[in-house]
PDB file with SEQRES, HELIX, SHEET and CRYST1 records, atoms N, CA, C and O in Angstrom:
SEQRES   1 A   66  MET HIS ILE HIS ILE ASN GLY GLU GLU ARG GLU PHE PRO          
SEQRES   2 A   66  ASP GLY SER THR VAL ALA ASP LEU LEU THR ALA LEU GLY          
SEQRES   3 A   66  THR PRO ARG GLN GLY VAL ALA VAL ALA LEU ASP GLY GLU          
SEQRES   4 A   66  VAL VAL ARG ARG ALA ASN TRP ALA GLU VAL VAL VAL PRO          
SEQRES   5 A   66  ASP GLY ALA ARG LEU GLU ILE LEU THR ALA VAL GLN GLY          
SEQRES   6 A   66  GLY                                                          
HELIX    1 AA1 VAL A   18  LEU A   25  1                                   8    
HELIX    2 AA2 ARG A   43  ASN A   45  5                                   3    
SHEET    1 AA1 5 GLU A   8  GLU A  11  0                                        
SHEET    2 AA1 5 HIS A   2  ILE A   5 -1                                        
SHEET    3 AA1 5 ARG A  56  THR A  61  1                                        
SHEET    4 AA1 5 VAL A  32  LEU A  36 -1                                        
SHEET    5 AA1 5 GLU A  39  VAL A  41 -1                                        
CRYST1    1.000    1.000    1.000  90.00  90.00  90.00 P 1           1          
ATOM      1  N   MET A   1     121.842  48.191 132.536  1.00  0.00           N  
ATOM      2  CA  MET A   1     122.949  48.897 133.131  1.00  0.00           C  
ATOM      3  C   MET A   1     124.249  48.381 132.537  1.00  0.00           C  
ATOM      4  O   MET A   1     124.321  47.244 132.072  1.00  0.00           O  
ATOM      5  N   HIS A   2     125.269  49.218 132.555  1.00  0.00           N  
ATOM      6  CA  HIS A   2     126.574  48.855 132.009  1.00  0.00           C  
ATOM      7  C   HIS A   2     127.557  48.623 133.148  1.00  0.00           C  
ATOM      8  O   HIS A   2     127.667  49.436 134.066  1.00  0.00           O  
ATOM      9  N   ILE A   3     128.267  47.504 133.077  1.00  0.00           N  
ATOM     10  CA  ILE A   3     129.240  47.124 134.100  1.00  0.00           C  
ATOM     11  C   ILE A   3     130.525  46.718 133.395  1.00  0.00           C  
ATOM     12  O   ILE A   3     130.489  46.098 132.332  1.00  0.00           O  
ATOM     13  N   HIS A   4     131.646  47.066 133.980  1.00  0.00           N  
ATOM     14  CA  HIS A   4     132.939  46.645 133.456  1.00  0.00           C  
ATOM     15  C   HIS A   4     133.355  45.383 134.209  1.00  0.00           C  
ATOM     16  O   HIS A   4     133.565  45.416 135.422  1.00  0.00           O  
ATOM     17  N   ILE A   5     133.470  44.285 133.490  1.00  0.00           N  
ATOM     18  CA  ILE A   5     133.866  43.010 134.094  1.00  0.00           C  
ATOM     19  C   ILE A   5     135.221  42.628 133.529  1.00  0.00           C  
ATOM     20  O   ILE A   5     135.374  42.403 132.328  1.00  0.00           O  
ATOM     21  N   ASN A   6     136.200  42.561 134.420  1.00  0.00           N  
ATOM     22  CA  ASN A   6     137.577  42.263 134.026  1.00  0.00           C  
ATOM     23  C   ASN A   6     138.012  43.139 132.844  1.00  0.00           C  
ATOM     24  O   ASN A   6     138.680  42.676 131.920  1.00  0.00           O  
ATOM     25  N   GLY A   7     137.612  44.424 132.900  1.00  0.00           N  
ATOM     26  CA  GLY A   7     138.031  45.385 131.897  1.00  0.00           C  
ATOM     27  C   GLY A   7     137.154  45.472 130.657  1.00  0.00           C  
ATOM     28  O   GLY A   7     137.382  46.326 129.800  1.00  0.00           O  
ATOM     29  N   GLU A   8     136.158  44.604 130.550  1.00  0.00           N  
ATOM     30  CA  GLU A   8     135.283  44.592 129.371  1.00  0.00           C  
ATOM     31  C   GLU A   8     133.897  45.098 129.757  1.00  0.00           C  
ATOM     32  O   GLU A   8     133.310  44.622 130.729  1.00  0.00           O  
ATOM     33  N   GLU A   9     133.371  46.061 129.002  1.00  0.00           N  
ATOM     34  CA  GLU A   9     132.043  46.587 129.307  1.00  0.00           C  
ATOM     35  C   GLU A   9     130.975  45.606 128.852  1.00  0.00           C  
ATOM     36  O   GLU A   9     130.999  45.104 127.729  1.00  0.00           O  
ATOM     37  N   ARG A  10     130.030  45.344 129.765  1.00  0.00           N  
ATOM     38  CA  ARG A  10     128.926  44.415 129.473  1.00  0.00           C  
ATOM     39  C   ARG A  10     127.627  45.056 129.936  1.00  0.00           C  
ATOM     40  O   ARG A  10     127.641  45.970 130.761  1.00  0.00           O  
ATOM     41  N   GLU A  11     126.516  44.587 129.413  1.00  0.00           N  
ATOM     42  CA  GLU A  11     125.211  45.109 129.814  1.00  0.00           C  
ATOM     43  C   GLU A  11     124.413  44.017 130.522  1.00  0.00           C  
ATOM     44  O   GLU A  11     124.362  42.873 130.070  1.00  0.00           O  
ATOM     45  N   PHE A  12     123.791  44.393 131.643  1.00  0.00           N  
ATOM     46  CA  PHE A  12     122.988  43.475 132.450  1.00  0.00           C  
ATOM     47  C   PHE A  12     121.735  44.205 132.919  1.00  0.00           C  
ATOM     48  O   PHE A  12     121.692  45.435 132.902  1.00  0.00           O  
ATOM     49  N   PRO A  13     120.711  43.455 133.338  1.00  0.00           N  
ATOM     50  CA  PRO A  13     119.487  44.093 133.842  1.00  0.00           C  
ATOM     51  C   PRO A  13     119.757  44.882 135.129  1.00  0.00           C  
ATOM     52  O   PRO A  13     120.584  44.483 135.949  1.00  0.00           O  
ATOM     53  N   ASP A  14     119.055  45.996 135.293  1.00  0.00           N  
ATOM     54  CA  ASP A  14     119.149  46.770 136.533  1.00  0.00           C  
ATOM     55  C   ASP A  14     118.790  45.884 137.716  1.00  0.00           C  
ATOM     56  O   ASP A  14     117.932  45.008 137.608  1.00  0.00           O  
ATOM     57  N   GLY A  15     119.447  46.115 138.840  1.00  0.00           N  
ATOM     58  CA  GLY A  15     119.157  45.362 140.056  1.00  0.00           C  
ATOM     59  C   GLY A  15     119.845  44.016 140.145  1.00  0.00           C  
ATOM     60  O   GLY A  15     119.571  43.243 141.063  1.00  0.00           O  
ATOM     61  N   SER A  16     120.737  43.716 139.205  1.00  0.00           N  
ATOM     62  CA  SER A  16     121.439  42.427 139.219  1.00  0.00           C  
ATOM     63  C   SER A  16     122.390  42.350 140.411  1.00  0.00           C  
ATOM     64  O   SER A  16     123.063  43.321 140.756  1.00  0.00           O  
ATOM     65  N   THR A  17     122.426  41.181 141.022  1.00  0.00           N  
ATOM     66  CA  THR A  17     123.350  40.951 142.132  1.00  0.00           C  
ATOM     67  C   THR A  17     124.629  40.315 141.588  1.00  0.00           C  
ATOM     68  O   THR A  17     124.696  39.923 140.424  1.00  0.00           O  
ATOM     69  N   VAL A  18     125.629  40.223 142.443  1.00  0.00           N  
ATOM     70  CA  VAL A  18     126.869  39.543 142.052  1.00  0.00           C  
ATOM     71  C   VAL A  18     126.545  38.113 141.621  1.00  0.00           C  
ATOM     72  O   VAL A  18     127.063  37.642 140.609  1.00  0.00           O  
ATOM     73  N   ALA A  19     125.701  37.424 142.370  1.00  0.00           N  
ATOM     74  CA  ALA A  19     125.330  36.042 142.023  1.00  0.00           C  
ATOM     75  C   ALA A  19     124.643  35.980 140.661  1.00  0.00           C  
ATOM     76  O   ALA A  19     124.902  35.066 139.878  1.00  0.00           O  
ATOM     77  N   ASP A  20     123.770  36.946 140.374  1.00  0.00           N  
ATOM     78  CA  ASP A  20     123.091  36.987 139.068  1.00  0.00           C  
ATOM     79  C   ASP A  20     124.105  37.111 137.937  1.00  0.00           C  
ATOM     80  O   ASP A  20     123.990  36.433 136.916  1.00  0.00           O  
ATOM     81  N   LEU A  21     125.092  37.976 138.120  1.00  0.00           N  
ATOM     82  CA  LEU A  21     126.090  38.187 137.070  1.00  0.00           C  
ATOM     83  C   LEU A  21     126.932  36.939 136.853  1.00  0.00           C  
ATOM     84  O   LEU A  21     127.218  36.568 135.714  1.00  0.00           O  
ATOM     85  N   LEU A  22     127.331  36.292 137.946  1.00  0.00           N  
ATOM     86  CA  LEU A  22     128.131  35.075 137.821  1.00  0.00           C  
ATOM     87  C   LEU A  22     127.356  33.982 137.093  1.00  0.00           C  
ATOM     88  O   LEU A  22     127.915  33.254 136.273  1.00  0.00           O  
ATOM     89  N   THR A  23     126.066  33.875 137.401  1.00  0.00           N  
ATOM     90  CA  THR A  23     125.223  32.882 136.725  1.00  0.00           C  
ATOM     91  C   THR A  23     125.109  33.217 135.234  1.00  0.00           C  
ATOM     92  O   THR A  23     125.244  32.333 134.388  1.00  0.00           O  
ATOM     93  N   ALA A  24     124.863  34.483 134.913  1.00  0.00           N  
ATOM     94  CA  ALA A  24     124.726  34.899 133.514  1.00  0.00           C  
ATOM     95  C   ALA A  24     126.008  34.651 132.728  1.00  0.00           C  
ATOM     96  O   ALA A  24     125.965  34.355 131.534  1.00  0.00           O  
ATOM     97  N   LEU A  25     127.141  34.772 133.401  1.00  0.00           N  
ATOM     98  CA  LEU A  25     128.432  34.566 132.742  1.00  0.00           C  
ATOM     99  C   LEU A  25     128.857  33.100 132.720  1.00  0.00           C  
ATOM    100  O   LEU A  25     129.842  32.755 132.067  1.00  0.00           O  
ATOM    101  N   GLY A  26     128.129  32.237 133.425  1.00  0.00           N  
ATOM    102  CA  GLY A  26     128.489  30.822 133.474  1.00  0.00           C  
ATOM    103  C   GLY A  26     129.728  30.563 134.316  1.00  0.00           C  
ATOM    104  O   GLY A  26     130.448  29.591 134.089  1.00  0.00           O  
ATOM    105  N   THR A  27     129.976  31.432 135.286  1.00  0.00           N  
ATOM    106  CA  THR A  27     131.153  31.320 136.135  1.00  0.00           C  
ATOM    107  C   THR A  27     130.919  30.294 137.230  1.00  0.00           C  
ATOM    108  O   THR A  27     129.894  30.354 137.910  1.00  0.00           O  
ATOM    109  N   PRO A  28     131.838  29.352 137.422  1.00  0.00           N  
ATOM    110  CA  PRO A  28     131.666  28.376 138.504  1.00  0.00           C  
ATOM    111  C   PRO A  28     131.737  29.073 139.862  1.00  0.00           C  
ATOM    112  O   PRO A  28     132.361  30.126 139.993  1.00  0.00           O  
ATOM    113  N   ARG A  29     131.103  28.488 140.860  1.00  0.00           N  
ATOM    114  CA  ARG A  29     131.074  29.092 142.197  1.00  0.00           C  
ATOM    115  C   ARG A  29     132.314  28.743 143.026  1.00  0.00           C  
ATOM    116  O   ARG A  29     132.660  29.472 143.955  1.00  0.00           O  
ATOM    117  N   GLN A  30     132.968  27.658 142.704  1.00  0.00           N  
ATOM    118  CA  GLN A  30     134.140  27.227 143.467  1.00  0.00           C  
ATOM    119  C   GLN A  30     135.406  27.824 142.871  1.00  0.00           C  
ATOM    120  O   GLN A  30     135.535  27.933 141.652  1.00  0.00           O  
ATOM    121  N   GLY A  31     136.337  28.209 143.735  1.00  0.00           N  
ATOM    122  CA  GLY A  31     137.619  28.725 143.264  1.00  0.00           C  
ATOM    123  C   GLY A  31     137.549  30.092 142.635  1.00  0.00           C  
ATOM    124  O   GLY A  31     138.390  30.445 141.807  1.00  0.00           O  
ATOM    125  N   VAL A  32     136.540  30.878 143.024  1.00  0.00           N  
ATOM    126  CA  VAL A  32     136.340  32.201 142.432  1.00  0.00           C  
ATOM    127  C   VAL A  32     136.309  33.253 143.533  1.00  0.00           C  
ATOM    128  O   VAL A  32     135.736  33.030 144.600  1.00  0.00           O  
ATOM    129  N   ALA A  33     136.924  34.390 143.269  1.00  0.00           N  
ATOM    130  CA  ALA A  33     136.852  35.558 144.146  1.00  0.00           C  
ATOM    131  C   ALA A  33     136.326  36.726 143.323  1.00  0.00           C  
ATOM    132  O   ALA A  33     136.606  36.834 142.130  1.00  0.00           O  
ATOM    133  N   VAL A  34     135.564  37.594 143.971  1.00  0.00           N  
ATOM    134  CA  VAL A  34     134.961  38.731 143.274  1.00  0.00           C  
ATOM    135  C   VAL A  34     135.285  40.017 144.019  1.00  0.00           C  
ATOM    136  O   VAL A  34     135.172  40.086 145.243  1.00  0.00           O  
ATOM    137  N   ALA A  35     135.689  41.037 143.264  1.00  0.00           N  
ATOM    138  CA  ALA A  35     135.902  42.370 143.827  1.00  0.00           C  
ATOM    139  C   ALA A  35     134.995  43.343 143.079  1.00  0.00           C  
ATOM    140  O   ALA A  35     134.944  43.341 141.849  1.00  0.00           O  
ATOM    141  N   LEU A  36     134.289  44.165 143.829  1.00  0.00           N  
ATOM    142  CA  LEU A  36     133.394  45.164 143.268  1.00  0.00           C  
ATOM    143  C   LEU A  36     133.960  46.537 143.589  1.00  0.00           C  
ATOM    144  O   LEU A  36     134.051  46.922 144.755  1.00  0.00           O  
ATOM    145  N   ASP A  37     134.338  47.268 142.562  1.00  0.00           N  
ATOM    146  CA  ASP A  37     134.955  48.587 142.726  1.00  0.00           C  
ATOM    147  C   ASP A  37     136.115  48.544 143.721  1.00  0.00           C  
ATOM    148  O   ASP A  37     136.266  49.436 144.556  1.00  0.00           O  
ATOM    149  N   GLY A  38     136.929  47.497 143.616  1.00  0.00           N  
ATOM    150  CA  GLY A  38     138.134  47.384 144.420  1.00  0.00           C  
ATOM    151  C   GLY A  38     137.952  46.770 145.795  1.00  0.00           C  
ATOM    152  O   GLY A  38     138.929  46.614 146.528  1.00  0.00           O  
ATOM    153  N   GLU A  39     136.727  46.416 146.166  1.00  0.00           N  
ATOM    154  CA  GLU A  39     136.451  45.801 147.467  1.00  0.00           C  
ATOM    155  C   GLU A  39     136.021  44.353 147.265  1.00  0.00           C  
ATOM    156  O   GLU A  39     135.139  44.067 146.456  1.00  0.00           O  
ATOM    157  N   VAL A  40     136.651  43.441 148.004  1.00  0.00           N  
ATOM    158  CA  VAL A  40     136.298  42.030 147.900  1.00  0.00           C  
ATOM    159  C   VAL A  40     134.877  41.820 148.426  1.00  0.00           C  
ATOM    160  O   VAL A  40     134.512  42.334 149.483  1.00  0.00           O  
ATOM    161  N   VAL A  41     134.088  41.063 147.679  1.00  0.00           N  
ATOM    162  CA  VAL A  41     132.726  40.716 148.092  1.00  0.00           C  
ATOM    163  C   VAL A  41     132.762  39.288 148.625  1.00  0.00           C  
ATOM    164  O   VAL A  41     133.126  38.358 147.905  1.00  0.00           O  
ATOM    165  N   ARG A  42     132.389  39.123 149.872  1.00  0.00           N  
ATOM    166  CA  ARG A  42     132.377  37.784 150.467  1.00  0.00           C  
ATOM    167  C   ARG A  42     131.361  36.896 149.751  1.00  0.00           C  
ATOM    168  O   ARG A  42     130.271  37.340 149.393  1.00  0.00           O  
ATOM    169  N   ARG A  43     131.733  35.652 149.554  1.00  0.00           N  
ATOM    170  CA  ARG A  43     130.872  34.676 148.868  1.00  0.00           C  
ATOM    171  C   ARG A  43     129.477  34.626 149.514  1.00  0.00           C  
ATOM    172  O   ARG A  43     128.474  34.513 148.809  1.00  0.00           O  
ATOM    173  N   ALA A  44     129.413  34.707 150.819  1.00  0.00           N  
ATOM    174  CA  ALA A  44     128.132  34.648 151.532  1.00  0.00           C  
ATOM    175  C   ALA A  44     127.214  35.813 151.167  1.00  0.00           C  
ATOM    176  O   ALA A  44     126.004  35.733 151.377  1.00  0.00           O  
ATOM    177  N   ASN A  45     127.772  36.892 150.625  1.00  0.00           N  
ATOM    178  CA  ASN A  45     126.988  38.082 150.289  1.00  0.00           C  
ATOM    179  C   ASN A  45     126.684  38.222 148.798  1.00  0.00           C  
ATOM    180  O   ASN A  45     126.016  39.178 148.403  1.00  0.00           O  
ATOM    181  N   TRP A  46     127.148  37.314 147.973  1.00  0.00           N  
ATOM    182  CA  TRP A  46     126.966  37.435 146.530  1.00  0.00           C  
ATOM    183  C   TRP A  46     125.507  37.611 146.127  1.00  0.00           C  
ATOM    184  O   TRP A  46     125.208  38.391 145.223  1.00  0.00           O  
ATOM    185  N   ALA A  47     124.594  36.897 146.787  1.00  0.00           N  
ATOM    186  CA  ALA A  47     123.177  36.963 146.414  1.00  0.00           C  
ATOM    187  C   ALA A  47     122.510  38.243 146.906  1.00  0.00           C  
ATOM    188  O   ALA A  47     121.403  38.569 146.477  1.00  0.00           O  
ATOM    189  N   GLU A  48     123.174  38.974 147.806  1.00  0.00           N  
ATOM    190  CA  GLU A  48     122.584  40.179 148.393  1.00  0.00           C  
ATOM    191  C   GLU A  48     123.142  41.473 147.813  1.00  0.00           C  
ATOM    192  O   GLU A  48     122.461  42.499 147.821  1.00  0.00           O  
ATOM    193  N   VAL A  49     124.369  41.436 147.313  1.00  0.00           N  
ATOM    194  CA  VAL A  49     125.027  42.661 146.853  1.00  0.00           C  
ATOM    195  C   VAL A  49     124.569  43.008 145.437  1.00  0.00           C  
ATOM    196  O   VAL A  49     124.857  42.289 144.480  1.00  0.00           O  
ATOM    197  N   VAL A  50     123.853  44.120 145.328  1.00  0.00           N  
ATOM    198  CA  VAL A  50     123.381  44.610 144.028  1.00  0.00           C  
ATOM    199  C   VAL A  50     124.510  45.427 143.394  1.00  0.00           C  
ATOM    200  O   VAL A  50     125.104  46.293 144.036  1.00  0.00           O  
ATOM    201  N   VAL A  51     124.786  45.137 142.142  1.00  0.00           N  
ATOM    202  CA  VAL A  51     125.861  45.807 141.416  1.00  0.00           C  
ATOM    203  C   VAL A  51     125.297  47.078 140.773  1.00  0.00           C  
ATOM    204  O   VAL A  51     124.352  47.005 139.987  1.00  0.00           O  
ATOM    205  N   PRO A  52     125.872  48.245 141.104  1.00  0.00           N  
ATOM    206  CA  PRO A  52     125.351  49.487 140.529  1.00  0.00           C  
ATOM    207  C   PRO A  52     125.821  49.715 139.094  1.00  0.00           C  
ATOM    208  O   PRO A  52     126.835  49.169 138.659  1.00  0.00           O  
ATOM    209  N   ASP A  53     125.068  50.525 138.379  1.00  0.00           N  
ATOM    210  CA  ASP A  53     125.431  50.899 137.019  1.00  0.00           C  
ATOM    211  C   ASP A  53     126.810  51.552 137.021  1.00  0.00           C  
ATOM    212  O   ASP A  53     127.105  52.387 137.876  1.00  0.00           O  
ATOM    213  N   GLY A  54     127.648  51.172 136.068  1.00  0.00           N  
ATOM    214  CA  GLY A  54     128.976  51.750 135.932  1.00  0.00           C  
ATOM    215  C   GLY A  54     130.033  51.120 136.829  1.00  0.00           C  
ATOM    216  O   GLY A  54     131.181  51.565 136.843  1.00  0.00           O  
ATOM    217  N   ALA A  55     129.657  50.095 137.573  1.00  0.00           N  
ATOM    218  CA  ALA A  55     130.591  49.452 138.500  1.00  0.00           C  
ATOM    219  C   ALA A  55     131.696  48.719 137.750  1.00  0.00           C  
ATOM    220  O   ALA A  55     131.567  48.385 136.572  1.00  0.00           O  
ATOM    221  N   ARG A  56     132.777  48.484 138.468  1.00  0.00           N  
ATOM    222  CA  ARG A  56     133.895  47.694 137.952  1.00  0.00           C  
ATOM    223  C   ARG A  56     133.976  46.410 138.781  1.00  0.00           C  
ATOM    224  O   ARG A  56     134.210  46.443 139.989  1.00  0.00           O  
ATOM    225  N   LEU A  57     133.778  45.295 138.107  1.00  0.00           N  
ATOM    226  CA  LEU A  57     133.785  43.991 138.761  1.00  0.00           C  
ATOM    227  C   LEU A  57     134.979  43.202 138.262  1.00  0.00           C  
ATOM    228  O   LEU A  57     135.206  43.095 137.057  1.00  0.00           O  
ATOM    229  N   GLU A  58     135.730  42.657 139.182  1.00  0.00           N  
ATOM    230  CA  GLU A  58     136.852  41.778 138.840  1.00  0.00           C  
ATOM    231  C   GLU A  58     136.506  40.389 139.330  1.00  0.00           C  
ATOM    232  O   GLU A  58     136.182  40.198 140.502  1.00  0.00           O  
ATOM    233  N   ILE A  59     136.575  39.418 138.434  1.00  0.00           N  
ATOM    234  CA  ILE A  59     136.316  38.023 138.779  1.00  0.00           C  
ATOM    235  C   ILE A  59     137.629  37.275 138.607  1.00  0.00           C  
ATOM    236  O   ILE A  59     138.187  37.205 137.512  1.00  0.00           O  
ATOM    237  N   LEU A  60     138.099  36.728 139.694  1.00  0.00           N  
ATOM    238  CA  LEU A  60     139.383  36.010 139.700  1.00  0.00           C  
ATOM    239  C   LEU A  60     139.132  34.537 139.943  1.00  0.00           C  
ATOM    240  O   LEU A  60     138.373  34.167 140.839  1.00  0.00           O  
ATOM    241  N   THR A  61     139.769  33.698 139.147  1.00  0.00           N  
ATOM    242  CA  THR A  61     139.619  32.254 139.261  1.00  0.00           C  
ATOM    243  C   THR A  61     140.946  31.637 139.670  1.00  0.00           C  
ATOM    244  O   THR A  61     141.988  31.921 139.079  1.00  0.00           O  
ATOM    245  N   ALA A  62     140.892  30.795 140.682  1.00  0.00           N  
ATOM    246  CA  ALA A  62     142.091  30.091 141.128  1.00  0.00           C  
ATOM    247  C   ALA A  62     142.480  29.060 140.074  1.00  0.00           C  
ATOM    248  O   ALA A  62     141.625  28.386 139.500  1.00  0.00           O  
ATOM    249  N   VAL A  63     143.784  28.949 139.831  1.00  0.00           N  
ATOM    250  CA  VAL A  63     144.289  28.021 138.842  1.00  0.00           C  
ATOM    251  C   VAL A  63     145.310  27.102 139.510  1.00  0.00           C  
ATOM    252  O   VAL A  63     146.204  27.568 140.217  1.00  0.00           O  
ATOM    253  N   GLN A  64     145.173  25.795 139.281  1.00  0.00           N  
ATOM    254  CA  GLN A  64     146.124  24.851 139.815  1.00  0.00           C  
ATOM    255  C   GLN A  64     147.229  24.614 138.812  1.00  0.00           C  
ATOM    256  O   GLN A  64     147.036  24.768 137.607  1.00  0.00           O  
ATOM    257  N   GLY A  65     148.352  24.250 139.304  1.00  0.00           N  
ATOM    258  CA  GLY A  65     149.443  23.939 138.395  1.00  0.00           C  
ATOM    259  C   GLY A  65     150.776  24.134 139.075  1.00  0.00           C  
ATOM    260  O   GLY A  65     150.855  24.512 140.244  1.00  0.00           O  
ATOM    261  N   GLY A  66     151.787  23.876 138.339  1.00  0.00           N  
ATOM    262  CA  GLY A  66     153.096  23.989 138.950  1.00  0.00           C  
ATOM    263  C   GLY A  66     154.071  24.692 138.060  1.00  0.00           C  
ATOM    264  O   GLY A  66     155.231  24.869 138.434  1.00  0.00           O  
TER     265      GLY A  66                                                      
END                                                                             
């Protein structure tokens, strides 16, 4: 299936969850927020939410600094 992640089209296996995608991308679990088609996905639901083909996923990482 094809998914747009932060504006870039990527291919992943059908039935992939948000957690699967984050693992495949090597994204750390702390300091990260995920939105699927404009809706925030709660961290507690990452392993349950299946990402549909053609979805738009935004992965935001908190950055420290001044």
